[in-house]
Every structure is written in structure tokens, then in C-alpha cells.
C-alpha positions as CSV (number, residue, x, y, z in Angstrom):
1,M,0.0,0.0,0.0
2,R,1.2,3.5,-0.8
3,V,-0.4,4.5,2.6
4,E,-0.8,1.9,5.3
5,W,-4.2,2.9,6.5
6,P,-4.2,0.6,9.6
7,T,-1.2,2.5,10.9
8,L,-2.4,5.9,10.0
9,G,-5.7,5.2,11.7
10,L,-4.0,4.0,14.8
11,I,-1.9,7.2,15.0
12,L,-5.1,9.3,14.7
13,L,-6.8,7.1,17.4
14,C,-3.8,7.4,19.7
15,Y,-3.6,11.2,19.6
16,G,-7.4,11.5,19.6
17,L,-7.9,9.3,22.8
18,W,-5.0,11.1,24.5
19,L,-6.6,14.5,23.8
20,A,-10.1,13.3,24.7
21,A,-8.9,11.9,28.0
22,G,-7.2,15.2,28.9
23,V,-10.0,17.5,27.8
24,W,-13.2,15.6,28.6
25,L,-12.4,12.8,31.0
26,W,-9.9,14.6,33.3
27,P,-12.5,16.9,34.9
28,V,-14.9,14.0,35.8
29,A,-12.7,11.0,36.2
30,P,-9.1,12.1,36.7
31,V,-7.6,8.7,37.6
32,L,-9.1,7.1,34.5
33,A,-8.0,10.0,32.3
34,L,-4.4,9.6,33.4
35,A,-4.5,5.9,32.9
36,V,-5.8,6.3,29.3
37,M,-3.2,8.9,28.6
38,A,-0.5,6.6,30.0
39,V,-1.6,3.8,27.7
40,M,-1.7,6.1,24.7
41,T,1.8,7.3,25.6
42,A,3.0,3.7,25.4
43,L,1.2,3.2,22.2
44,H,2.7,6.4,20.8
45,S,6.2,5.0,21.5
46,S,5.3,1.8,19.5
47,L,4.0,4.0,16.7
48,V,7.3,6.0,16.7
49,H,9.1,2.7,16.3
50,E,6.8,1.8,13.4
51,C,7.3,5.2,11.6
52,L,11.1,5.2,11.8
53,H,11.1,1.8,10.0
54,G,9.4,3.4,7.0
55,H,5.7,3.3,7.8
56,P,2.9,4.2,7.1
57,T,3.9,6.1,3.9
58,R,6.8,6.1,1.5
59,H,7.9,9.5,2.6
60,R,10.3,9.8,5.5
61,L,9.4,13.3,6.5
62,V,5.7,12.6,6.4
63,N,6.2,9.6,8.7
64,E,8.2,11.7,11.1
65,A,5.6,14.5,11.1
66,L,2.8,12.0,11.9
67,V,4.3,11.1,15.3
68,T,6.3,14.3,16.0
69,L,4.3,15.3,19.1
70,P,6.1,13.4,21.9
71,L,3.6,12.3,24.4
72,S,6.4,10.9,26.6
73,L,8.2,14.3,26.3
74,I,11.8,13.1,26.7
75,Y,13.1,11.5,23.5
76,P,13.6,13.2,20.2
77,Y,12.3,11.2,17.2
78,R,15.5,11.6,15.2
79,R,17.8,10.5,18.1
80,Y,15.6,7.4,18.7
81,K,15.7,6.7,14.9
82,S,19.5,7.0,14.7
83,T,20.2,4.7,17.7
84,H,17.5,2.2,16.9
85,L,18.5,1.7,13.3
86,A,22.1,1.1,14.6
87,H,20.6,-1.4,17.0
88,H,19.3,-3.4,14.0
89,N,22.8,-4.5,13.1
90,D,22.1,-8.0,14.3
91,Q,25.7,-9.1,14.1
92,R,26.5,-6.6,16.9
93,L,23.3,-7.2,19.0
94,T,23.9,-6.8,22.7
95,D,27.5,-5.4,22.2
96,P,27.9,-2.8,25.0
97,F,29.5,-0.4,22.5
98,D,28.1,-1.1,19.1
99,D,24.5,-1.8,20.1
100,P,23.0,1.5,21.5
101,E,20.1,-0.4,23.1
102,S,22.3,-3.0,25.0
103,Y,21.9,-3.2,28.7
104,Y,25.2,-5.0,29.1
105,K,28.4,-3.3,30.2
106,A,32.0,-4.3,29.5
107,R,33.9,-5.8,32.4
108,F,36.3,-2.8,32.6
109,Q,33.4,-0.4,32.7
110,Y,31.7,-2.3,35.4
111,R,34.8,-2.5,37.6
112,A,35.1,1.3,37.4
113,M,31.6,1.9,38.6
114,P,30.7,2.9,42.2
115,G,29.0,0.2,44.3
116,W,25.6,2.0,44.4
117,L,25.5,2.1,40.6
118,K,26.4,-1.6,40.3
119,A,23.5,-2.3,42.7
120,L,21.1,-0.1,40.8
121,L,22.0,-1.8,37.5
122,A,21.5,-5.3,39.1
123,V,18.0,-4.3,40.3
124,N,17.3,-2.9,36.8
125,N,18.0,-6.4,35.5
126,T,14.9,-7.7,37.3
127,L,11.5,-7.2,35.7
128,L,10.1,-5.3,38.6
129,G,13.3,-3.2,38.7
130,R,13.0,-2.4,35.0
131,L,9.4,-1.3,35.4
132,L,10.1,0.9,38.4
133,L,13.6,2.2,37.7
134,G,14.0,1.7,34.0
135,P,12.3,4.9,32.8
136,W,14.2,7.0,35.3
137,L,17.5,5.3,34.7
138,G,17.1,5.5,30.9
139,A,16.5,9.2,31.1
140,A,19.3,9.8,33.6
141,L,21.8,8.1,31.2
142,F,20.4,9.5,28.0
143,L,20.1,13.2,28.8
144,P,23.7,13.8,30.0
145,S,25.0,11.8,27.0
146,E,23.0,14.1,24.7
147,A,24.3,17.2,26.5
148,R,27.9,16.0,25.8
149,L,27.0,15.4,22.1
150,L,25.4,18.9,21.9
151,R,28.5,20.5,23.3
152,A,30.7,18.6,20.8
153,N,28.4,19.7,18.0
154,A,28.0,16.1,16.9
155,R,26.4,15.6,13.5
156,G,22.6,15.8,13.6
157,I,22.2,16.3,17.3
158,R,21.3,20.0,17.3
159,R,18.8,19.6,14.5
160,A,17.2,16.6,16.3
161,W,16.7,18.7,19.5
162,A,15.7,21.8,17.5
163,L,12.8,19.9,16.0
164,H,12.0,18.1,19.3
165,L,11.9,21.0,21.7
166,P,9.0,23.0,20.1
167,A,7.0,19.8,19.9
168,M,7.7,19.0,23.5
169,V,6.7,22.6,24.5
170,L,3.5,22.2,22.5
171,V,2.6,18.9,24.3
172,S,3.5,20.4,27.7
173,A,1.3,23.5,26.9
174,A,-1.6,21.2,26.0
175,V,-1.2,19.3,29.3
176,W,-1.1,22.6,31.2
177,A,-4.2,23.9,29.3
178,M,-6.1,20.7,30.3
179,G,-5.4,21.6,34.0
180,I,-3.1,18.7,34.6
181,P,0.0,19.7,36.6
182,L,3.2,18.8,34.6
183,W,4.7,17.0,37.6
184,L,1.6,14.9,37.9
185,Y,1.7,14.1,34.1
186,G,5.3,13.0,34.5
187,L,4.6,10.7,37.4
188,T,1.3,9.2,36.3
189,V,1.5,9.3,32.5
190,V,5.1,9.4,31.3
191,W,6.5,7.0,33.9
192,P,3.8,4.4,33.6
193,G,3.7,4.7,29.8
194,L,7.5,4.1,29.5
195,A,7.1,1.3,32.1
196,L,4.6,-0.4,29.9
197,I,7.2,-0.3,27.0
198,A,9.8,-1.6,29.4
199,M,7.8,-4.7,29.9
200,R,8.4,-5.5,26.2
201,T,12.0,-4.3,26.0
202,F,13.1,-6.0,29.3
203,A,13.9,-9.4,27.7
204,E,13.8,-8.6,24.0
205,H,17.5,-9.5,23.6
206,R,20.1,-11.8,25.3
207,W,23.6,-12.9,24.5
208,H,23.7,-15.9,22.3
209,E,26.4,-17.3,19.9
210,T,24.1,-16.8,16.9
211,P,22.8,-13.3,16.1
212,E,19.3,-14.7,15.6
213,G,19.3,-16.5,18.9
214,R,19.7,-13.1,20.7
215,T,16.1,-12.1,20.0
216,I,12.9,-13.2,21.8
217,I,9.5,-14.5,20.8
218,V,6.6,-13.9,23.2
219,E,3.9,-15.8,21.5
220,Q,0.7,-14.3,23.0
221,S,-0.1,-11.3,25.1
222,P,-3.1,-9.0,25.7
223,L,-0.5,-6.3,25.3
224,A,0.4,-7.3,21.8
225,W,-1.7,-4.6,20.2
226,L,0.0,-2.0,22.4
227,Y,3.4,-3.3,21.3
228,L,2.3,-3.5,17.6
229,H,3.2,-7.2,17.8
230,N,6.8,-6.6,18.6
231,N,6.4,-9.3,21.1
232,L,7.2,-11.5,18.0
233,H,10.5,-9.7,18.0
234,V,12.7,-12.1,16.1
235,V,10.2,-11.8,13.2
236,H,10.6,-8.0,13.3
237,H,14.4,-8.2,13.3
238,Q,14.5,-10.6,10.4
239,M,11.8,-8.6,8.4
240,P,12.1,-5.0,9.7
241,S,10.2,-3.5,6.8
242,L,7.1,-5.6,7.5
243,P,4.3,-3.6,8.9
244,W,3.1,-4.4,12.4
245,Y,-0.2,-5.9,11.4
246,A,1.5,-8.5,9.1
247,L,3.8,-9.8,11.9
248,P,1.4,-12.3,13.4
249,A,0.6,-14.0,10.0
250,A,4.3,-14.2,9.2
251,Y,4.9,-16.0,12.5
252,R,1.9,-18.3,12.3
253,A,3.0,-19.4,8.8
254,R,6.2,-20.9,10.1
255,P,6.3,-21.0,14.0
256,E,8.8,-23.9,14.1
257,H,11.1,-22.0,11.8
258,W,11.0,-18.8,14.0
259,Q,11.4,-20.7,17.2
260,A,14.4,-22.6,15.9
261,L,15.9,-19.3,14.6
262,A,15.5,-17.8,18.1
263,G,17.5,-20.6,19.6
264,G,14.6,-21.6,21.9
265,Y,14.3,-18.1,23.3
266,V,10.5,-18.4,23.3
267,F,7.9,-17.6,26.0
268,P,4.2,-18.2,25.9
269,N,3.4,-14.8,27.5
270,Y,4.7,-12.1,29.7
271,R,3.5,-13.8,32.8
272,A,6.1,-16.5,32.1
273,L,8.8,-13.8,32.1
274,W,7.4,-12.5,35.4
275,R,7.5,-15.9,37.0
276,R,11.1,-16.3,36.0
277,W,12.6,-12.9,36.4
278,G,10.1,-10.8,38.3
279,L,12.4,-10.5,41.3
280,R,15.5,-12.2,39.9
281,A,18.1,-10.7,37.6
282,K,17.7,-12.0,34.1
283,E,21.4,-11.8,33.4
284,P,24.5,-10.3,34.9
285,V,25.3,-6.6,34.1
286,V,28.6,-7.6,32.6
287,H,28.4,-8.9,29.0
288,P,29.2,-12.6,29.2
289,A,31.3,-12.8,26.0
290,W,32.5,-9.3,25.2
291,R,36.3,-9.5,25.0
292,Q,38.4,-7.8,27.6
293,D,40.5,-4.8,27.0
294,P,43.9,-6.1,25.8
295,G,45.7,-4.5,28.8
296,E,43.3,-5.9,31.4
297,A,43.9,-9.0,33.5
298,A,41.2,-11.6,33.6
């Protein structure tokens, strides 16, 4: 399709429900309004991911404009696009330096960390920790890194933020006009919205000898629509140009193939992830296979 109407319709629905919750629902049912806005913020994050992969139109700037109003406020579209497309180099998946979305650290990095940070990262490797701490920790690491890149005038950084800041101000002004305090929006919409996405991203990747075996399959979930079926993540990594609504059919056509490709990294649902890693660290913080610095002793 020249225009993928299911995606375009979902973008309009996302912004429409967010706006309706803030304008009409907030005065009469504020808790429900904030909950709806948080879910739409999570959906918006999934739609941003869809748009940066070339959907729902053939025009890059149109796709960007469709999701340019950042309901989660923090992350510029172009910065997420740049880091996420680099993440799609499957040969380097989970590498603490070449994969921008890796949660692993190199051993020499870990040894240089203060004890409190080591403990924080260990908690962040549990599912509960990722939901509670992940959004804050992600922002705390991202924003200082962006400030350094801005000072260094790194390519594309200033333009990304120049486009993002007016859009962020517009969303903030809309929230203020609705009568919702910005601090409350941050605590009850942005944080839960990003936590919903953290449920998906928590176990998306692991270290495995084969690049394909580093990516998860979660077969069924009532949250699949919110994640635009990226719970079938190995399918997305192998076919990143496939639109979200085609992922389930692609998986159902060859489930044994995809499960074998993922090296058995398959879960029936997110409850299974909770039972296994809700209060236990999924993996160590240190990358299990990343080679040591040549000058470092084992």
C-alpha cells in the first residue's frame, strides 16, 4: 500500500484518545483519564518505532511528522531513529559499545563503577526493577549523553533537538491547558507509559552465539496490540520493513522456523517472564562474551 491505513488510523486514534482523556475525561474521572493517557503514551512509543522503520507512507518526513508530538516528552524522534537503526545490526546485537540499546556493560566499565551504581543496574535487570527504575535510569543516562554530544556539536544532534523542543513545549502546553500539573503528568503518564514499554524491552534480547538467537519470541499477550506485535521480536528483526499488522501472520505461517531461529528463546506470554525474572536478575550486568581490554587482566 502507498499509505498503510491501519497504521495511519491508529496514529489518529492514539492522539485522539489522549486528547479526549485530557479535555473531557480529566474533569470528571481524573484517575481514569491519566490511565488512558499513559496507555496512549506507550502506544505512541510503539508508533514512533513503526514510523522510523518506513511506515505508514513512503515519505520519510511525512512519517516523522505523523508522530512528531512526543507524548512521553523526553526522547527526540531523530535521536531514537538513529540509535534504533544502529541497533538493527544483528551481528552486533547486545554489544555494549556497538548496540545502542544494549543493557550490558564491558567488564572494565563495570569495575570502574561505584557500588551504588552496580547495585542499581543489578536491580534494573529484574523485571520489577525495570518497570520501576528503568524509565528514570534510561532518562538519567540519555540526557547527560545528549548534552555531551550537543557540546561537541556532533552531527545531527542539534537539529534533532531543535525539532523536538518546540514539539515538547506544545505537548506540555496542552497538558497545562487541560489543567493537569506537569509534575503529575510526568509521574502518572510518562513514567507508567514508559514502564509499559519496558515490559516489552526487558527481555527482547540476550547474549547468544548466533545473532538470531539473541532475540525473543513472546507468543501471546493481551498487550500485543500495544506493542504492535513486537512481542514477536525475532520476526521483526528478520523482516524490519514488514508492517506491524503483518507480523502475526508471518509468525503463524512458520512458527517452528522462527522458534528454531530464536534458539529456543521463546515464552508463551509475559506472565512467564514475570515468574522467571520478576524478582531475579535476568542476566549479569557484565556482557558474558565481550572480549576484555587487551591490557586488562582476567
